[in-house]
C-alpha positions in Angstrom: 1.9 17.4 4.1 2.7 13.6 3.9 5.6 12.6 1.4 4.3 10.5 -1.5 5.3 7.0 -1.8 5.2 4.8 -5.1 2.9 1.9 -4.8 1.7 -0.8 -7.1 -1.9 -1.6 -7.7 -2.7 -4.8 -8.5 -5.5 -7.5 -9.3 -5.9 -11.0 -8.8 -8.8 -13.2 -10.1 -8.0 -16.1 -8.0 -8.2 -13.9 -5.0 -11.1 -14.3 -2.4 -10.8 -11.7 0.2 -10.4 -8.5 -2.2 -10.8 -7.2 -5.9 -7.4 -5.0 -5.5 -4.7 -4.6 -3.2 -2.2 -1.7 -2.8 1.5 -2.7 -2.4 4.4 -0.4 -1.3 7.3 -1.2 -3.6 10.3 -1.0 -1.5 9.3 -2.8 1.7 6.4 -5.3 0.1 4.0 -3.6 2.5 0.1 -4.0 2.0 -1.3 -1.0 2.3 -4.6 -1.1 1.4 -7.4 -3.8 0.0 -10.5 -3.0 -2.3 -13.3 -5.5 -1.9 -16.0 -6.6 -3.8 -15.6 -9.2 -6.8 -12.8 -10.9 -8.6 -11.0 -8.1 -11.3 -10.0 -9.8 -14.6 -6.6 -9.1 -16.6 -6.2 -5.7 -18.1 -9.3 -4.6 -16.6 -7.5 -1.9 -14.0 -7.7 1.8 -14.6 -7.0 4.8 -12.5 -9.7 7.6 -13.5 -8.0 11.2 -13.1 -6.3 10.0 -9.7 -9.5 10.1 -8.0 -11.3 6.5 -8.6 -10.0 3.0 -9.0 -11.7 0.8 -12.0 -12.1 -2.6 -11.9 -13.6 -5.2 -14.6 -15.2 -8.2 -12.8 -13.8 -11.1 -14.5 -16.9 -12.5 -16.3 -19.8 -10.0 -15.0 -21.3 -7.3 -16.8 -20.3 -4.4 -14.6 -17.3 -2.2 -13.6 -16.1 -1.7 -9.9 -15.3 1.7 -8.9 -13.8 2.9 -5.8 -13.0 6.7 -4.6 -9.5 6.9 -3.4 -9.9 9.7 -1.0 -12.6 7.8 0.8 -11.9 5.6 3.7 -15.1 3.3 3.9 -14.3 2.0 0.4 -17.5 2.2 -1.0 -17.8 0.2 -3.9 -20.2 1.7 -6.5 -21.3 -0.4 -9.8 -21.3 0.8 -13.6 -23.1 -1.5 -15.6 -22.1 -2.5 -19.0 -24.1 -4.4 -21.7 -21.9 -7.3 -21.0 -18.5 -8.5 -19.4 -15.6 -6.2 -20.0 -12.4 -7.7 -21.4 -10.4 -4.8 -21.0 -10.5 -1.2 -19.7 -8.6 2.0 -20.0 -9.2 5.8 -19.0 -8.0 8.8 -20.9 -5.1 10.8 -19.3 -7.4 13.9 -18.5 -10.2 11.7 -16.9 -12.9 12.7 -19.3 -13.0 9.1 -21.3 -13.6 5.5 -20.2 -12.7 3.0 -22.7 -14.0 -0.7 -22.1 -13.8 -3.4 -24.7 -17.1 -5.9 -24.6 -17.0 -9.0 -27.0 -15.7 -7.3 -30.3 -16.6 -4.0 -29.8 -15.2 -0.7 -28.0 -17.9 1.4 -25.6 -16.5 4.8 -25.3 -18.1 6.8 -22.1 -18.1 10.5 -21.1 -17.3 10.6 -17.3 -19.0 14.1 -16.6 -22.3 13.0 -17.9 -22.1 9.4 -18.0 -23.5 9.0 -21.7 -22.5 6.6 -24.0 -20.8 8.3 -26.7 -20.1 5.6 -29.4 -19.8 2.1 -30.1 -17.1 1.0 -32.2 -17.5 -2.3 -34.2 -14.4 -3.0 -36.2 -12.8 -6.0 -34.6 -13.9 -9.5 -35.7 -13.2 -11.3 -32.3 -12.7 -10.3 -28.7 -10.9 -6.9 -27.9 -8.2 -8.1 -25.8 -6.4 -4.7 -24.5 -6.9 -0.7 -25.0 -4.8 2.2 -24.4 -4.7 5.9 -24.9 -1.8 7.9 -26.0 -0.2 10.1 -23.5 -2.0 13.3 -24.8 -5.4 11.7 -25.2 -5.7 12.5 -28.5 -5.4 8.8 -30.0 -6.4 5.4 -28.5 -5.6 1.9 -29.7 -6.9 -1.5 -29.6 -6.0 -4.8 -29.9 -8.0 -8.1 -30.7 -7.8 -12.0 -30.8 -8.2 -11.1 -34.6 -4.7 -10.4 -34.5 -5.5 -6.7 -35.5 -4.4 -3.9 -33.6 -5.9 -0.4 -34.6 -5.1 3.0 -33.7 -8.3 5.7 -33.7 -8.3 9.6 -33.6 -10.3 10.6 -30.8 -11.6 13.6 -32.4 -12.7 11.7 -35.5 -14.8 9.4 -33.7 -16.1 12.0 -31.5 -17.3 14.1 -34.7 -18.2 11.2 -36.9 -21.2 11.5 -39.0 -24.1 9.5 -37.2 -24.6 7.9 -41.2 -21.0 6.7 -41.6 -19.1 4.0 -39.6 -16.2 5.5 -37.7 -13.1 4.2 -39.4 -9.7 3.9 -37.8 -6.7 6.1 -38.8 -4.5 3.0 -39.1 -5.1 -0.9 -39.3 -2.1 -2.9 -38.4 -2.6 -6.5 -39.6 1.1 -8.0 -39.5 0.4 -10.2 -36.6 -0.5 -13.7 -37.2 -2.2 -14.7 -34.1 -4.1 -12.8 -31.1 -2.8 -9.6 -29.6 -1.7 -10.1 -26.0 -0.7 -6.9 -25.0 0.4 -3.1 -26.4 2.4 -0.1 -24.7 2.2 3.2 -26.0 5.3 5.4 -25.3 5.5 9.4 -25.3 4.9 11.9 -27.9 1.2 12.0 -28.6 0.2 11.6 -32.2 4.2 11.2 -32.8 4.4 8.3 -30.5 5.6 4.8 -30.9 3.6 1.7 -30.0 4.5 -1.9 -29.2 2.5 -4.7 -29.7 3.0 -8.3 -28.4 1.2 -11.3 -29.7 1.0 -15.4 -29.3 3.1 -15.6 -32.8 6.1 -15.0 -30.9 6.9 -11.5 -32.2 6.7 -8.1 -30.6 6.3 -5.1 -33.4 7.1 -1.4 -33.3 4.9 0.8 -34.8 4.6 4.8 -35.5 1.3 6.4 -34.7 2.0 9.2 -37.2 2.6 7.6 -40.1 1.5 4.0 -39.4 4.6 2.3 -40.6 6.1 -0.8 -39.1 9.4 0.4 -37.5 10.7 -3.1 -35.6 9.8 -6.8 -35.8 11.5 -8.7 -33.2 10.8 -13.0 -33.4 11.5 -14.7 -30.1 11.4 -18.7 -29.5 8.2 -18.2 -27.2 5.0 -16.4 -27.4 5.1 -12.7 -25.8 2.2 -12.1 -23.2 3.3 -8.6 -22.1 5.2 -5.6 -23.6 6.5 -2.3 -22.1 9.1 0.0 -22.6 11.6 2.1 -20.0 10.9 6.1 -19.9 13.1 7.1 -22.5 12.2 4.4 -24.9 15.3 3.1 -25.4 14.7 -0.6 -24.5 11.8 -3.3 -24.8 11.2 -5.4 -22.4 9.1 -8.7 -23.3 7.2 -11.0 -21.2 7.2 -14.4 -22.7 5.0 -17.8 -22.0 7.9 -19.7 -20.5 8.8 -17.0 -17.5 11.6 -15.0 -19.1 11.8 -11.3 -19.7 13.7 -10.1 -22.6 15.4 -7.0 -23.0 15.6 -5.6 -26.4 17.9 -2.7 -27.1 16.4 -0.5 -29.3 19.3 1.9 -29.8 22.0 -0.5 -30.8 19.8 -2.8 -33.3 21.2 -2.7 -37.1 19.0 -0.9 -39.8 16.7 -3.9 -40.6 13.1 -4.4 -39.5 13.0 -7.8 -38.9 15.3 -9.7 -36.9 15.5 -12.7 -34.4 16.1 -12.1 -31.0 19.5 -14.3 -30.0 20.0 -14.5 -26.1 23.5 -15.9 -26.6 24.3 -12.7 -28.4 22.7 -10.4 -25.9 24.3 -11.4 -22.9 22.4 -10.0 -19.7 19.5 -9.3 -21.5 17.2 -12.0 -20.3 15.5 -11.8 -16.9 14.4 -15.0 -15.4 12.6 -14.8 -12.0 9.1 -16.6 -13.0 9.3 -20.4 -12.0 7.1 -22.5 -10.3 8.8 -24.9 -7.7 8.3 -28.3 -6.4 5.1 -29.0 -4.7 3.2 -26.0 -6.5 0.3 -26.7 -8.7 2.7 -26.8 -12.0 6.5 -27.4 -12.1 8.2 -25.3 -14.6 8.2 -21.9 -16.1 5.0 -19.6 -15.8 3.8 -17.0 -18.2 4.5 -13.5 -17.6 1.3 -11.5 -17.6 2.1 -8.0 -17.2 5.4 -6.0 -17.1 5.5 -2.2 -16.0 8.4 0.3 -15.5 8.6 2.3 -11.9 8.8 6.1 -12.3 12.2 6.1 -11.2 13.3 4.3 -14.2 15.7 1.9 -12.2 13.5 -1.0 -11.5 10.9 -3.3 -13.4 7.5 -5.0 -12.0 6.3 -8.3 -13.3 3.4 -10.6 -12.9 2.7 -13.9 -13.7 0.0 -16.4 -13.3 0.3 -19.8 -11.6 -2.8 -22.1 -11.6 -4.1 -23.1 -8.2 -1.9 -20.7 -6.3 -4.2 -18.2 -4.0 -1.8 -15.3 -5.3 0.2 -15.1 -8.9 4.0 -14.4 -8.7 5.4 -10.6 -8.5 8.9 -9.9 -9.5 10.9 -6.8 -9.1 13.9 -6.6 -11.4 16.6 -4.3 -11.3 17.3 -2.9 -14.7 20.5 -3.8 -15.9 20.9 -7.1 -14.2 20.4 -10.6 -15.4 18.0 -11.7 -12.9 15.0 -10.6 -11.0 16.1 -11.6 -7.3 13.3 -9.8 -5.1 10.1 -11.8 -5.4 6.9 -10.0 -4.0 3.2 -11.3 -4.4 1.2 -9.5 -7.0 -1.5 -10.0 -9.1 -2.9 -10.3 -13.0 -3.2 -6.4 -13.6 -0.7 -4.0 -12.4 -0.9 0.1 -12.4 2.3 2.0 -10.8 1.5 5.3 -9.2 1.9 7.9 -6.3 0.1 7.3 -3.0 -0.7 10.6 -1.5 -2.3 12.1 1.8 -3.2 15.0 2.6 -4.3 18.3 0.0 -3.7 18.6 -3.3 0.1 19.4 -4.2 1.1 21.9 -7.0 3.1 21.2 -10.1 6.2 22.6 -8.2 5.7 20.3 -5.4 5.0 17.2 -7.5 8.0 18.0 -9.3 10.1 17.8 -6.2 8.7 15.2 -4.5 9.1 13.2 -7.6 12.7 14.2 -7.8 13.1 13.2 -4.0 11.9 10.0 -4.6 14.1 9.2 -7.7 17.0 10.3 -6.0 16.2 8.2 -3.1 15.6 4.8 -5.0 18.9 5.6 -7.2 20.9 5.9 -3.8 19.3 2.5 -2.6 20.0 0.8 -6.0 23.8 2.4 -6.3 24.6 2.2 -2.5 22.7 -0.7 -1.4 20.6 1.3 1.0 21.0 3.3 3.9 21.5 0.4 6.2 24.6 -0.6 4.3 25.8 3.1 3.7 25.8 3.3 7.7 28.0 0.1 7.8 30.3 1.4 5.1 30.6 4.7 6.9 31.4 2.8 10.1 34.2 0.8 8.3 35.9 3.8 7.1 36.1 5.8 10.3 37.6 2.7 12.0 40.1 2.6 9.2 40.7 6.2 9.7 41.6 5.7 13.4 44.1 2.7 12.9 45.7 4.9 10.4 46.2 7.7 12.8 47.4 5.2 15.3 49.9 4.0 13.1 50.9 7.4 12.0 51.4 8.8 15.6 53.5 5.3 16.3 55.7 5.9 13.3 56.3 9.5 14.2 57.2 8.1 18.2 59.5 5.8 16.7 61.2 8.3 14.5 61.5 10.8 17.5 63.1 8.3 19.3 65.8 7.3 16.9 66.8 11.0 16.1 66.9 12.1 19.5 68.9 9.4 20.8 72.3 10.2 22.2 75.2 8.8 20.9 
């Protein structure tokens, strides 16, 4: 069975030759391309690890590719209108799509449209399920974030309008992104908005835990796997790291970079001769499976591909540019038979260990160079010791 590798699946609305592309993270190699249309932002989803779904920009259909199929046959799922955002449940049973101001929920096994939720007043901009699939969240251009219980939505009385469990209305400008942490119904949810704030909510109680004010509009937000840090992508190209464990008790505070040294990543900038000179807005951010790196993408008008950066967590700047896209998903690319849970755990541990070793030691090539230097030093020390021994022997045994 082939060893797994961590890959990034990206889309680019300006790409002419492909709709989705698969990159190998450590080498930057192009592994696969999926052709057929131009996928839009927030419109990429993996369905149970078997299908890749991409909402086409300005089109009323969703493209679907079977991952294990070599000929990459594109299938189309027709929709009532252009899809603005897309997500799937963790168990692969349901597909959610935002179409205008409504949320459409389909059952994958039958293809039936189960319910249409119309509680947003403007276009839905982002959707995400909780880790256990019991709830899902929606954000829209109407500045609202809604938390829905999937069970309540599916069992609602046809004569009644489905109601969300929580309505979060503390943002004052359109919602740009949301991220749901671990814990299912006890999870914490981070939301970002053009009002230059990122807010942290609790799904169980619906309470606002934290509100952070920035100097620029925030276009993307994510958290590390341990949920110790918030990473917020700004419209000026900067990525701000907020330490959740070191913040004081107040719920609202402004982010001050001069007091949080080393917590601003700067890697997205348009250079001379490009379509636009200056910073580029970060459109997406994602944490790798091994929690030592972060991937982010931005949008540069006029370029064939947006910019794609890889940041080492804990460093101040991302110095490894890659080319990427609007929408970003991470996963393990595996060929061959389906591994067991124990095999997956062992493979993930080996991937994380290898990534950590590369981060700490600087890679296998530098490790070999360092070993060779140490061996040369040991040989020199042995020679010096042998010379000292010979000299001492001559001095002691010299006749008077």
